[in-house]
N, C-alpha and C positions, 0 to 999 in steps of 0.2 A: 443624567442618563438620556440617551440619544438612541434613534430608531436605526439599529445596524441593520444592514441589508441581510435579507434573507438567502441572497447567493453565495454570502462570505460564509465559511465553516467555522465553528468554535470547537473547543475542545471536549464539550460536553454532546453535541449534536453529531457527533462522528465517531468513526470505528476505523483503524488502520487495518487494512486485509494484505498480509505478504503472503504473495502465491509463488509456490514454488521455487524458492531462493536454495536450491540444493547443490551438494557437492560435485555431481557429475553435470550439471546443467550450468553453473556459473563460468566455468572455465571455457564454455563452448560459445558463449554469446559475446556479441560486439560491446565493448567496455564494461565488462563483467566486474571488474575492480572498482570502478565508478558508482556501478550500480549498488554494491555492497557497502561502499562509504555512504552513501546517500540513504541507504535502508536503515544504517546503524543510527545516523543523525535522527531519521523521522522515529525511530524506536525510541530513543534518548528523551526526544521531544513529547513523545506521547507518554512516556512513563513520567516526566517531569509536570506533564501538565493533566494527568489523570485520564488520558484518551484510551479507550479499551485497543488492544492488538490481537489479533487471529490470525493464525497461520495455515495454510494448505501445504502439502506434501505430495507431490506425483509419484505415484508406485515407489516409495522411499526404498523398499527392497532392491530394485534396481538403480535408482537415480541416487540413493544416498540421503541421508538426513538433510536438514537446514543447514547450511555452510555454518561452521564453528562461530565465526566473526558475527553472526547475527543471533544464534542461537544462545549464546553466552549473556547476551543482553535482555534477553525477554524475562520478564517477571515471572516468578515461580508462578504456577496454576494457568499460564496463557495456553488457551486452547488452540490443539494442534489437529487438523481435519486430513486424514490420508484418503487419497483417491487415486481411482484408475482413469474415471471420466476426465474429460477436459475442464469442464466448468465444475468449481467448486459447488455450486448450486445443485448437482444432481446427487451429492451425498445427503442422504435423507437427514442424518444429526445436524449438518451444518444448514440444511433448510430451516429444520426446527429451531436451531438457535437463533438465526437472523431474523426469523418472524417474530420472536421474542425479543429482541434487541433494540432498545429505543433510540438507537441511533438511526437519524433518516439519510446521513450522506456517509457513503462507504467510499474511504480513500484506500486508493489500491496501488500497490507496486507490486513487480515480480518479473516471473519469466514464464513462457515466452509472450511477449506481448500480442502477437497475430494470432496465438491460439489459446491457451489456459486464461490468460488475462482478459482476452476480447469475450471469450464465450462466457467467463464469469460474470464480466460488466453486463452485457447484453441481459444475462438471466437476472442479475440484480435489479437492473432497470425495470423488468418484467415483474419483479415483486414488489413494485414501487419505490424503491430506493434511488436517492441520487447518487450518481457515480462521478469521482474524481479521480482522474489517471494522472500520477506523477510522472511526467515524460522523464525525468532525468534518474528515475528510479526503477524503470522498466526497460526490458532489452529483449533482442532476438539475434539469432544468429546473422542474418542479413539485413542491411540499413533498408532494401526495398521494403520487406516485410513489415519493419518497424514503422516507417513513412505510412504505408498503405494502411496499417492497422489504426494509426493516429487519426488518419482522415476519415477512417469509416466511424471509429468510435465518437469523433467529436459530431459527425453528421448525424448520429442516432442520440445525440443528446447528452453525451459524457462530456464534464467540465476537464480541460487539460489544465495543468500549472505544473508548478516545480517543488520540489523538497523545500527551499528557502520560503517561497510563498505561504505554503502551508503551516511553515513553523511559525511564522508572524500572524498568518490568520488565527491559529491556536490560541497564541499568546494574547491578541487583542491590543495590548498597549504596553507603553514603556513603564506604566505604573504598576504592570503587573509583578507579584512576587518572583517569578519564573523568568523575566525579563532578559535578566543578565546570563542565564545559562543559554537561553533560545539565540542571543546574541552572539554569545561565545560559540555556539554551536554552526552559526550561519559564517562565521568567519573562519571556521575549519578548513582546511585544504588538503586535498588527496597528494601525498608525497610522489 
């Protein structure tokens, strides 16, 4: 056994948080289909490796539920928190849940990066969680908002990475029983 860097994520010390990947939001963001594709791969990897997944939905009465391509692969019992606030941390039930969650690293993907994702990330950092933003699984309507949000998040201490990087960090080794599944997910391409 070797000493693995504490900067690396593993499947047991992290939680995947999907923020507002909803029917009326996905079509309005830049590269929405790529976002959904990467979120699907992240959920499949998380389910395979036993990483918990939590979902937020912004005002679903107006913006619709989580898109079907994502909701269909969530395991039964996945926690879904509805909100009207931009930060999911403003939802008392979520705050109670996250305080009891043993995961120290919160892996975040979702919409819109410069609003709900950013505000949730900042509040999670205030709660003492390490935040990892999956850059190819987050989106905004406008490219400038996306770029500025990433700069602001990184300067505040969030880690920026990609879908493939996180999947392989969760897996840790080619000797892992899930390696073939993770490797296959990494090779998938959006048509």
